[in-house]
MDTraj code that builds the backbone (N, CA, C; nanometers):
import mdtraj as md
import numpy as np

residues = "MET ALA ASN HIS LYS SER SER ILE LYS ARG ILE ARG SER ASN GLU ALA LYS ARG THR SER ASN LYS TYR GLN HIS LYS THR ALA ARG ASN ALA VAL ARG LYS LEU ARG ASN LEU GLU ASN LYS LYS GLU ALA THR ALA LEU LEU PRO VAL VAL SER GLY MET ILE ASP LYS LEU ALA LYS ARG ASN ILE ILE HIS PRO ASN LYS ALA ALA ASN LEU LYS SER GLY LEU GLN LEU HIS ILE ASN GLY LEU LYS".split()
xyz = np.array([
    [-0.3095, 1.7182, 2.6893],
    [-0.4545, 1.7203, 2.6880],
    [-0.5019, 1.8636, 2.6657],
    [-0.6119, 1.8756, 2.5925],
    [-0.6661, 2.0078, 2.5618],
    [-0.7287, 2.0705, 2.6860],
    [-0.7208, 2.2020, 2.6912],
    [-0.7742, 2.2741, 2.8065],
    [-0.9117, 2.3346, 2.7808],
    [-0.9402, 2.3693, 2.6571],
    [-1.0664, 2.4351, 2.6257],
    [-1.1748, 2.3332, 2.5955],
    [-1.2964, 2.3687, 2.6301],
    [-1.4100, 2.2798, 2.6067],
    [-1.4268, 2.2524, 2.4567],
    [-1.4100, 2.3577, 2.3770],
    [-1.4256, 2.3413, 2.2321],
    [-1.3161, 2.2509, 2.1748],
    [-1.1964, 2.2562, 2.2315],
    [-1.0879, 2.1697, 2.1848],
    [-1.1177, 2.0237, 2.2142],
    [-1.1746, 1.9991, 2.3305],
    [-1.2109, 1.8619, 2.3673],
    [-1.3184, 1.8092, 2.2730],
    [-1.4181, 1.8938, 2.2417],
    [-1.5229, 1.8539, 2.1478],
    [-1.4642, 1.8289, 2.0087],
    [-1.3699, 1.9145, 1.9682],
    [-1.3076, 1.9004, 1.8365],
    [-1.2313, 1.7684, 1.8275],
    [-1.1627, 1.7309, 1.9338],
    [-1.0899, 1.6037, 1.9359],
    [-1.1868, 1.4871, 1.9193],
    [-1.2996, 1.4938, 1.9897],
    [-1.3998, 1.3878, 1.9785],
    [-1.4564, 1.3794, 1.8382],
    [-1.4918, 1.4943, 1.7800],
    [-1.5530, 1.4926, 1.6472],
    [-1.4519, 1.4504, 1.5410],
    [-1.3265, 1.4921, 1.5569],
    [-1.2235, 1.4511, 1.4606],
    [-1.2036, 1.3002, 1.4611],
    [-1.2071, 1.2400, 1.5775],
    [-1.1916, 1.0947, 1.5882],
    [-1.3075, 1.0223, 1.5196],
    [-1.4283, 1.0740, 1.5395],
    [-1.5456, 1.0127, 1.4762],
    [-1.5367, 1.0247, 1.3242],
    [-1.4968, 1.1420, 1.2759],
    [-1.4834, 1.1619, 1.1314],
    [-1.3722, 1.0749, 1.0740],
    [-1.2625, 1.0623, 1.1490],
    [-1.1501, 0.9820, 1.1022],
    [-1.1908, 0.8364, 1.0826],
    [-1.2629, 0.7819, 1.1800],
    [-1.3043, 0.6414, 1.1685],
    [-1.4032, 0.6227, 1.0539],
    [-1.4926, 0.7197, 1.0352],
    [-1.5888, 0.7109, 0.9258],
    [-1.5179, 0.7172, 0.7910],
    [-1.4260, 0.8120, 0.7757],
    [-1.3510, 0.8253, 0.6509],
    [-1.2671, 0.7010, 0.6231],
    [-1.2062, 0.6461, 0.7277],
    [-1.1237, 0.5267, 0.7131],
    [-1.2087, 0.4091, 0.6648],
    [-1.3271, 0.3937, 0.7218],
    [-1.4170, 0.2858, 0.6820],
    [-1.4576, 0.3005, 0.5351],
    [-1.4979, 0.4214, 0.4955],
    [-1.5410, 0.4431, 0.3573],
    [-1.4264, 0.4204, 0.2591],
    [-1.3073, 0.4686, 0.2950],
    [-1.1921, 0.4537, 0.2072],
    [-1.1544, 0.3067, 0.1913],
    [-1.1536, 0.2337, 0.3006],
    [-1.1182, 0.0913, 0.2962],
    [-1.2207, 0.0121, 0.2160],
    [-1.3487, 0.0444, 0.2335],
    [-1.4539, -0.0237, 0.1596],
    [-1.4387, -0.0012, 0.0093],
    [-1.4091, 0.1221, -0.0290],
    [-1.3909, 0.1529, -0.1709],
    [-1.2674, 0.0825, -0.2269],
    [-1.1593, 0.0790, -0.1480],
    [-1.0380, 0.0099, -0.1945],
    [-1.0648, -0.1382, -0.2163],
    [-1.1413, -0.1996, -0.1268],
    [-1.1748, -0.3410, -0.1430],
    [-1.2612, -0.3629, -0.2667],
    [-1.3525, -0.2706, -0.2947],
    [-1.4383, -0.2820, -0.4133],
    [-1.3548, -0.2699, -0.5403],
    [-1.2586, -0.1788, -0.5408],
    [-1.1699, -0.1631, -0.6572],
    [-1.0891, -0.2901, -0.6768],
    [-1.0378, -0.3454, -0.5674],
    [-0.9595, -0.4687, -0.5743],
    [-1.0450, -0.5827, -0.6302],
    [-1.1687, -0.5911, -0.5848],
    [-1.2591, -0.6961, -0.6318],
    [-1.2860, -0.6808, -0.7815],
    [-1.3075, -0.5572, -0.8263],
    [-1.3342, -0.5323, -0.9676],
    [-1.2125, -0.5656, -1.0532],
    [-1.0939, -0.5338, -1.0046],
    [-0.9721, -0.5627, -1.0814],
    [-0.9468, -0.7128, -1.0932],
    [-0.9950, -0.7904, -0.9967],
    [-0.9727, -0.9347, -1.0004],
    [-1.0744, -1.0090, -1.0856],
    [-1.1811, -0.9407, -1.1279],
    [-1.2825, -1.0062, -1.2102],
    [-1.2287, -1.0319, -1.3502],
    [-1.2638, -1.1468, -1.4047],
    [-1.2223, -1.1833, -1.5402],
    [-1.3403, -1.1826, -1.6365],
    [-1.4610, -1.1807, -1.5830],
    [-1.5817, -1.1817, -1.6650],
    [-1.6219, -1.0380, -1.6958],
    [-1.6289, -1.0042, -1.8244],
    [-1.6582, -0.8663, -1.8642],
    [-1.7986, -0.8240, -1.8235],
    [-1.8938, -0.9159, -1.8298],
    [-2.0314, -0.8820, -1.7957],
    [-2.0434, -0.8453, -1.6476],
    [-1.9822, -0.9233, -1.5614],
    [-1.9849, -0.8940, -1.4171],
    [-1.9127, -0.7634, -1.3868],
    [-1.7981, -0.7440, -1.4511],
    [-1.7193, -0.6230, -1.4270],
    [-1.7945, -0.4984, -1.4727],
    [-1.8630, -0.5085, -1.5862],
    [-1.9408, -0.3952, -1.6365],
    [-2.0557, -0.3618, -1.5430],
    [-2.1144, -0.4639, -1.4834],
    [-2.2249, -0.4405, -1.3902],
    [-2.1760, -0.3773, -1.2599],
    [-2.0541, -0.4101, -1.2190],
    [-1.9998, -0.3597, -1.0923],
    [-1.9381, -0.2206, -1.1053],
    [-1.9002, -0.1819, -1.2268],
    [-1.8312, -0.0542, -1.2468],
    [-1.9092, 0.0672, -1.1966],
    [-2.0379, 0.0833, -1.2253],
    [-2.1087, 0.2033, -1.1753],
    [-2.1110, 0.2130, -1.0228],
    [-2.1191, 0.0996, -0.9565],
    [-2.1200, 0.0993, -0.8096],
    [-1.9862, 0.1483, -0.7564],
    [-1.8782, 0.0945, -0.8115],
    [-1.7443, 0.1314, -0.7660],
    [-1.7138, 0.2769, -0.8031],
    [-1.7553, 0.3196, -0.9216],
    [-1.7336, 0.4589, -0.9621],
    [-1.8057, 0.5546, -0.8689],
    [-1.9251, 0.5175, -0.8276],
    [-1.9999, 0.6007, -0.7336],
    [-1.9289, 0.6117, -0.5998],
    [-1.8726, 0.5008, -0.5536],
    [-1.7981, 0.5029, -0.4275],
    [-1.6766, 0.5951, -0.4386],
    [-1.6065, 0.5848, -0.5499],
    [-1.4875, 0.6675, -0.5711],
    [-1.5260, 0.8147, -0.5792],
    [-1.6351, 0.8447, -0.6503],
    [-1.6806, 0.9835, -0.6612],
    [-1.7178, 1.0418, -0.5252],
    [-1.7821, 0.9615, -0.4416],
    [-1.8187, 1.0094, -0.3082],
    [-1.6954, 1.0396, -0.2247],
    [-1.5922, 0.9559, -0.2367],
    [-1.4684, 0.9812, -0.1634],
    [-1.4051, 1.1135, -0.2081],
    [-1.4073, 1.1386, -0.3380],
    [-1.3491, 1.2626, -0.3893],
    [-1.4324, 1.3832, -0.3471],
    [-1.5638, 1.3675, -0.3484],
    [-1.6527, 1.4777, -0.3113],
    [-1.6347, 1.5168, -0.1651],
    [-1.6079, 1.4191, -0.0811],
    [-1.5916, 1.4440, 0.0623],
    [-1.4463, 1.4702, 0.1011],
    [-1.3601, 1.4894, 0.0022],
    [-1.2186, 1.5194, 0.0234],
    [-1.1454, 1.4102, 0.1008],
    [-1.1869, 1.2864, 0.0858],
    [-1.1146, 1.1756, 0.1459],
    [-0.9977, 1.1377, 0.0552],
    [-1.0206, 1.1453, -0.0766],
    [-0.9121, 1.1298, -0.1723],
    [-0.9145, 1.2499, -0.2663],
    [-0.8045, 1.2735, -0.3346],
    [-0.7944, 1.3859, -0.4275],
    [-0.8781, 1.3575, -0.5520],
    [-0.9415, 1.4594, -0.6092],
    [-1.0225, 1.4368, -0.7306],
    [-0.9436, 1.3770, -0.8463],
    [-0.8158, 1.4139, -0.8595],
    [-0.7348, 1.3559, -0.9680],
    [-0.7108, 1.2070, -0.9449],
    [-0.6922, 1.1681, -0.8198],
    [-0.6746, 1.0256, -0.7888],
    [-0.8009, 0.9494, -0.8238],
    [-0.9170, 1.0087, -0.7951],
    [-1.0441, 0.9449, -0.8287],
    [-1.0553, 0.9263, -0.9799],
    [-1.0167, 1.0283, -1.0551],
    [-1.0224, 1.0197, -1.2006],
    [-0.9280, 0.9114, -1.2520],
    [-0.8079, 0.9048, -1.1933],
    [-0.7114, 0.8030, -1.2354],
    [-0.7615, 0.6624, -1.2047],
    [-0.8215, 0.6441, -1.0884],
    [-0.8748, 0.5126, -1.0519],
    [-0.9854, 0.4711, -1.1490],
    [-1.0787, 0.5617, -1.1749],
    [-1.1902, 0.5296, -1.2632],
    [-1.1421, 0.5006, -1.4047],
    [-1.0444, 0.5767, -1.4500],
    [-0.9897, 0.5555, -1.5833],
    [-0.9226, 0.4191, -1.5932],
    [-0.8458, 0.3845, -1.4909],
    [-0.7777, 0.2551, -1.4903],
    [-0.8750, 0.1387, -1.4872],
    [-0.9825, 0.1550, -1.4110],
    [-1.0838, 0.0492, -1.4057],
    [-1.1533, 0.0329, -1.5409],
    [-1.1810, 0.1445, -1.6067],
    [-1.2454, 0.1376, -1.7382],
    [-1.1538, 0.0711, -1.8392],
    [-1.0246, 0.1024, -1.8334],
    [-0.9292, 0.0376, -1.9235],
    [-0.9224, -0.1120, -1.8974],
    [-0.9276, -0.1495, -1.7701],
    [-0.9250, -0.2914, -1.7352],
    [-1.0462, -0.3628, -1.7942],
    [-1.1631, -0.3018, -1.7815],
    [-1.2846, -0.3641, -1.8340],
    [-1.2803, -0.3714, -1.9863],
    [-1.2297, -0.2670, -2.0516],
    [-1.2206, -0.2692, -2.1964],
    [-1.1257, -0.3774, -2.2471],
    [-1.0284, -0.4149, -2.1668],
    [-0.9324, -0.5175, -2.2073],
    [-0.9822, -0.6595, -2.1846],
    [-1.0937, -0.6742, -2.1106],
    [-1.1473, -0.8086, -2.0867],
    [-1.2160, -0.8615, -2.2104],
    [-1.2246, -0.9946, -2.2173],
    [-1.2916, -1.0583, -2.3324],
    [-1.4304, -1.1039, -2.2937],
])
top = md.Topology()
chain = top.add_chain()
for i, resn in enumerate(residues, 1):
    res = top.add_residue(resn, chain, resSeq=i)
    for name in ("N", "CA", "C"):
        top.add_atom(name, md.element.get_by_symbol(name[0]), res)
traj = md.Trajectory(xyz[None], top)
């Protein structure tokens, strides 16, 4: 257990940030999964900006690496381009 008051506060704030980051990351992963499972190009095209925004926010907040965000967005765009 931490001895300093600031250490105790840091533990509390880290836990709060961890749960928030985990929630945002999981939500974005589910959105990506949903977009990849779509077969209708019109629906997928409409959902892409929402999912891209979620991915960009994760990268901006250092929850995921910016290169991973770019790879995810690129893969989603390729998936949509391959739909009929």
